[in-house]
C-alpha positions as CSV (number, residue, x, y, z in Angstrom):
1,M,-27.3,-90.9,-59.8
2,T,-30.0,-90.5,-62.4
3,T,-28.7,-91.0,-65.9
4,I,-30.2,-88.6,-68.5
5,A,-30.1,-88.8,-72.2
6,F,-30.3,-85.5,-73.9
7,I,-31.0,-85.4,-77.6
8,G,-30.8,-82.0,-79.5
9,L,-28.2,-79.4,-78.5
10,G,-29.2,-76.4,-80.4
11,N,-29.7,-72.9,-79.1
12,M,-32.5,-74.1,-76.7
13,G,-31.2,-77.7,-75.9
14,A,-27.6,-76.8,-75.1
15,P,-28.4,-74.5,-72.2
16,M,-31.0,-76.7,-70.9
17,A,-28.6,-79.6,-70.9
18,R,-25.8,-77.5,-69.2
19,N,-28.3,-76.8,-66.3
20,L,-29.0,-80.5,-65.9
21,I,-25.2,-81.0,-65.5
22,K,-25.0,-78.1,-63.0
23,G,-27.9,-79.8,-61.1
24,G,-25.6,-82.9,-60.5
25,L,-27.2,-85.3,-63.1
26,N,-25.2,-87.7,-65.2
27,L,-25.7,-86.7,-68.9
28,R,-25.3,-88.5,-72.1
29,V,-25.6,-86.1,-75.0
30,F,-26.1,-86.5,-78.8
31,D,-26.7,-84.3,-81.8
32,V,-26.8,-84.9,-85.4
33,I,-24.4,-81.8,-85.8
34,E,-21.3,-83.4,-83.9
35,S,-19.7,-79.9,-83.2
36,L,-22.6,-79.0,-81.0
37,A,-22.2,-82.1,-78.7
38,V,-18.2,-82.0,-78.5
39,P,-18.0,-79.0,-75.9
40,F,-20.1,-81.3,-73.4
41,S,-17.3,-83.6,-72.9
42,D,-15.4,-80.8,-71.0
43,L,-18.5,-80.3,-68.8
44,G,-18.4,-84.0,-67.6
45,A,-21.1,-85.3,-70.0
46,T,-20.7,-88.3,-72.0
47,V,-20.8,-87.5,-75.8
48,C,-22.4,-90.3,-77.7
49,D,-22.4,-91.2,-81.4
50,S,-26.1,-91.9,-81.7
51,A,-29.3,-91.2,-80.0
52,A,-29.6,-94.9,-79.1
53,Q,-26.2,-95.0,-77.5
54,A,-27.2,-92.1,-75.4
55,S,-30.6,-93.4,-74.4
56,V,-30.2,-97.1,-73.7
57,G,-30.0,-97.7,-70.1
58,A,-30.9,-94.0,-69.1
59,Q,-33.8,-93.3,-66.8
60,V,-35.0,-90.4,-68.5
61,V,-34.8,-89.3,-72.3
62,I,-35.1,-85.6,-73.1
63,S,-35.4,-84.4,-76.6
64,M,-35.4,-80.8,-78.1
65,L,-35.8,-81.1,-81.8
66,P,-36.9,-78.7,-84.6
67,A,-40.2,-80.1,-85.8
68,S,-42.8,-83.0,-85.8
69,Q,-40.9,-84.9,-88.5
70,H,-37.9,-85.0,-86.4
71,V,-39.6,-86.3,-83.5
72,Q,-41.5,-88.9,-85.4
73,A,-38.2,-90.1,-87.1
74,L,-36.4,-90.3,-83.6
75,Y,-39.1,-92.3,-81.5
76,L,-41.6,-94.0,-83.9
77,G,-41.4,-96.9,-86.3
78,K,-40.2,-100.4,-85.9
79,D,-36.5,-99.0,-85.4
80,G,-37.4,-96.0,-83.5
81,L,-35.9,-95.1,-80.2
82,L,-38.7,-96.3,-78.2
83,T,-38.3,-99.8,-79.2
84,K,-34.7,-99.8,-77.6
85,L,-35.6,-98.3,-74.2
86,T,-35.8,-100.1,-71.0
87,P,-39.6,-100.5,-69.8
88,G,-40.3,-97.8,-67.3
89,T,-38.1,-95.1,-69.0
90,L,-39.5,-91.6,-68.9
91,V,-39.4,-89.8,-72.2
92,I,-39.7,-86.0,-72.2
93,D,-40.2,-84.3,-75.5
94,C,-39.5,-80.5,-75.1
95,S,-39.9,-79.9,-78.9
96,T,-42.7,-77.7,-80.1
97,I,-44.5,-79.9,-82.6
98,A,-48.2,-80.8,-83.6
99,P,-50.4,-82.1,-80.8
100,D,-51.2,-85.2,-82.8
101,T,-47.5,-86.2,-83.1
102,S,-47.1,-86.0,-79.3
103,R,-50.3,-88.1,-78.8
104,Q,-48.6,-90.6,-81.2
105,V,-45.5,-90.8,-79.4
106,A,-47.4,-91.1,-76.0
107,Q,-49.5,-94.0,-77.4
108,A,-46.5,-95.8,-78.8
109,A,-44.6,-95.4,-75.5
110,N,-47.6,-96.7,-73.4
111,A,-47.9,-99.9,-75.6
112,L,-44.1,-100.6,-74.8
113,N,-44.5,-99.9,-71.0
114,L,-42.8,-96.6,-71.3
115,T,-44.0,-93.2,-70.3
116,A,-43.8,-90.2,-72.6
117,I,-45.0,-86.5,-71.9
118,D,-44.8,-83.5,-74.2
119,A,-43.2,-80.5,-72.4
120,P,-42.6,-77.6,-74.8
121,V,-41.0,-74.5,-73.3
122,S,-41.5,-70.8,-73.1
123,G,-38.8,-68.3,-72.1
124,G,-36.5,-68.0,-75.1
125,T,-32.8,-68.6,-75.1
126,N,-32.3,-66.2,-72.1
127,G,-34.5,-68.4,-70.1
128,A,-32.8,-71.6,-71.2
129,Q,-29.5,-70.1,-70.1
130,A,-30.8,-68.8,-66.7
131,G,-32.9,-71.9,-65.9
132,T,-36.1,-70.1,-65.7
133,L,-38.1,-71.6,-68.6
134,T,-41.7,-72.3,-68.3
135,F,-42.6,-76.0,-69.1
136,I,-46.0,-76.6,-70.6
137,V,-46.7,-80.1,-70.0
138,G,-49.3,-82.7,-71.4
139,G,-49.5,-86.3,-70.0
140,K,-50.6,-88.2,-67.0
141,P,-50.5,-86.5,-63.6
142,D,-48.2,-89.2,-62.1
143,A,-45.9,-88.8,-65.1
144,V,-45.6,-85.0,-64.7
145,E,-44.9,-85.5,-60.9
146,R,-42.1,-87.9,-62.0
147,A,-40.5,-85.3,-64.4
148,R,-40.9,-82.3,-62.0
149,P,-37.6,-82.8,-60.3
150,V,-35.8,-82.8,-63.7
151,L,-37.8,-80.0,-65.1
152,E,-37.2,-77.8,-62.2
153,L,-33.3,-77.8,-62.9
154,M,-34.2,-76.2,-66.2
155,G,-37.3,-74.0,-65.5
156,S,-39.1,-72.0,-62.8
157,K,-42.5,-72.6,-63.7
158,I,-44.3,-76.0,-64.7
159,F,-47.8,-76.1,-65.9
160,H,-49.8,-79.4,-66.3
161,A,-52.1,-78.4,-69.4
162,G,-53.8,-81.9,-69.5
163,D,-53.5,-85.1,-71.3
164,A,-50.9,-86.1,-74.0
165,G,-50.6,-83.4,-76.6
166,A,-52.2,-80.7,-74.4
167,G,-48.8,-79.1,-73.7
168,Q,-48.4,-78.8,-77.5
169,A,-51.8,-77.2,-78.0
170,A,-51.2,-74.7,-75.2
171,K,-47.6,-73.8,-76.6
172,I,-48.7,-73.2,-80.2
173,A,-51.4,-71.0,-79.0
174,N,-48.9,-69.1,-76.8
175,N,-46.5,-68.7,-79.8
176,M,-49.1,-67.4,-82.0
177,V,-49.4,-64.6,-79.5
178,L,-45.7,-64.1,-79.3
179,G,-45.3,-63.8,-83.0
180,I,-48.1,-61.4,-83.4
181,Q,-46.7,-59.3,-80.3
182,M,-43.2,-59.1,-81.9
183,I,-44.6,-57.5,-85.1
184,A,-46.7,-55.2,-83.1
185,T,-43.9,-54.1,-80.9
186,A,-41.6,-53.7,-83.8
187,E,-44.0,-51.5,-85.6
188,A,-44.7,-49.5,-82.5
189,L,-41.2,-48.7,-81.8
190,N,-40.3,-47.9,-85.4
191,L,-43.3,-45.5,-85.6
192,G,-42.1,-43.7,-82.3
193,I,-38.5,-43.4,-83.4
194,A,-39.6,-42.0,-86.8
195,N,-41.4,-39.4,-84.9
196,G,-38.2,-38.3,-82.9
197,L,-38.5,-40.5,-79.9
198,D,-35.6,-42.3,-78.1
199,P,-36.0,-46.2,-78.4
200,K,-35.1,-46.7,-74.9
201,V,-37.4,-44.0,-73.5
202,L,-40.2,-45.3,-75.7
203,S,-39.7,-48.8,-74.5
204,D,-39.7,-47.7,-70.9
205,I,-43.0,-45.7,-71.4
206,M,-44.8,-48.5,-73.0
207,A,-43.4,-51.1,-70.4
208,Q,-45.4,-49.1,-67.9
209,S,-48.4,-48.5,-70.1
210,S,-51.1,-50.4,-71.8
211,G,-48.9,-51.5,-74.5
212,R,-46.8,-53.7,-72.1
213,N,-45.7,-57.0,-73.3
214,W,-43.1,-59.7,-72.9
215,T,-41.5,-59.0,-76.4
216,L,-41.0,-55.2,-75.3
217,E,-39.8,-56.0,-71.6
218,V,-37.8,-59.2,-72.0
219,Y,-36.8,-59.5,-75.8
220,N,-36.7,-56.0,-77.1
221,P,-36.2,-56.1,-81.0
222,W,-34.6,-52.6,-81.1
223,P,-30.8,-52.7,-81.1
224,G,-29.2,-51.0,-78.2
225,V,-32.2,-50.9,-75.9
226,M,-31.4,-54.2,-74.2
227,D,-28.4,-56.4,-73.5
228,N,-28.1,-60.0,-73.9
229,V,-30.9,-60.3,-76.6
230,P,-30.6,-61.3,-80.2
231,A,-31.1,-57.6,-81.2
232,A,-28.0,-56.8,-79.3
233,R,-25.9,-59.2,-81.5
234,G,-27.1,-58.8,-85.1
235,Y,-30.2,-61.1,-84.4
236,E,-27.9,-64.1,-84.1
237,G,-28.4,-67.0,-81.8
238,G,-32.1,-66.8,-80.8
239,F,-35.3,-68.2,-81.8
240,G,-35.2,-68.3,-85.6
241,V,-37.7,-66.8,-88.1
242,D,-38.2,-70.2,-89.7
243,L,-39.0,-71.7,-86.3
244,M,-41.5,-69.0,-85.6
245,L,-42.9,-69.7,-89.1
246,K,-43.1,-73.3,-88.3
247,D,-45.0,-72.8,-85.0
248,L,-47.4,-70.4,-86.7
249,G,-48.1,-73.1,-89.2
250,L,-48.9,-75.4,-86.4
251,A,-51.2,-72.9,-85.0
252,M,-52.9,-72.5,-88.4
253,D,-53.2,-76.1,-88.8
254,A,-54.8,-76.5,-85.4
255,A,-57.1,-73.5,-86.1
256,E,-58.3,-75.1,-89.3
257,Q,-59.2,-78.4,-87.5
258,S,-61.1,-76.9,-84.8
259,A,-62.9,-74.3,-87.1
260,C,-61.3,-71.3,-85.3
261,A,-60.8,-67.9,-86.8
262,T,-57.2,-66.6,-86.5
263,L,-57.2,-63.4,-88.4
264,L,-53.9,-61.8,-87.1
265,G,-52.4,-65.3,-86.8
266,D,-52.8,-65.8,-90.6
267,L,-51.4,-62.3,-91.2
268,A,-48.4,-63.0,-89.0
269,R,-47.7,-66.1,-90.8
270,E,-47.7,-64.3,-94.1
271,I,-45.3,-61.4,-92.8
272,Y,-42.8,-64.1,-91.3
273,A,-43.0,-66.2,-94.5
274,E,-41.9,-63.0,-96.5
275,H,-39.0,-62.1,-94.2
276,S,-37.9,-65.7,-94.4
277,Q,-38.1,-65.9,-98.2
278,D,-35.9,-62.6,-98.3
279,G,-33.1,-64.8,-96.7
280,N,-33.7,-64.1,-93.0
281,G,-35.0,-67.4,-91.9
282,K,-32.0,-68.3,-89.7
283,L,-32.0,-64.9,-87.9
284,D,-33.9,-64.4,-84.7
285,F,-37.6,-63.7,-85.1
286,S,-37.3,-60.1,-83.7
287,S,-35.3,-59.4,-86.9
288,I,-38.9,-58.6,-88.2
289,L,-38.0,-55.1,-87.2
290,Q,-35.7,-55.1,-90.2
291,M,-38.5,-55.9,-92.5
292,I,-40.7,-53.1,-91.2
293,Q,-37.8,-50.7,-91.4
294,K,-37.1,-51.7,-95.0
295,R,-40.7,-51.0,-95.9
296,S,-40.3,-47.7,-94.0
297,G,-37.2,-46.8,-95.8
298,Q,-35.4,-46.4,-92.5
299,R,-32.5,-47.8,-90.7
300,S,-32.0,-48.7,-87.1
301,A,-30.1,-46.4,-84.9
């Protein structure tokens, strides 16, 4: 049986790891927050005291971490995890980080006869729970095919974007659109409700019209419109405002490096930054609706 080390058991990592267990794989898990890992012992996984303990001897190492600095600290340097892995080990980093960091990890892995790919995901916490994530992968074709059976236990779509770092470049472009879409959707719903429309009716109309988009149909920000989304539970347990702000920062950095204009991306970053500074950084990014309502002097129904 394939042994998988899974490092990072937050809102996205935990359901992904559970789906690997459901798929019959032998899992060793670790998170720096011990309480996040403890429940996995009841699911048949081995809870480890360190990333190294989880990873040494595993055929595949998967990480889902918040930011570039966490990935660098885990894998790189003379005492980094890569130096402790058996040659031939496949490393799959599902974090959303800077493309350059993914390239650094891939180069360091290659020098140690390891294989590393970047495989950030799209689909949110609902997709992670349902096993329907989209994986956007950067790396060599043979490495992507080697990872495919594992990724298919956690997702329904796998795209090979290109060489190392390409998965990250595609993901940050996608998340820039996502962040902008959420603001636009929240503003449109707020405008409609302020003019006497029912939020569910307006959402249904827009979903069948030219305003159709993922945030409206799958991740609606208006409380009461949709079950099993963060808006239905006080914006808890989703993709945090600070994580969206981080991803928009990555997109802006990439835009600056490549001399690309990102007019709405820049504005979206400023809006989420203000929302975070108001103490909402840990709430789901769809809570941007609350900022719009505050500016409008309204409250949600």
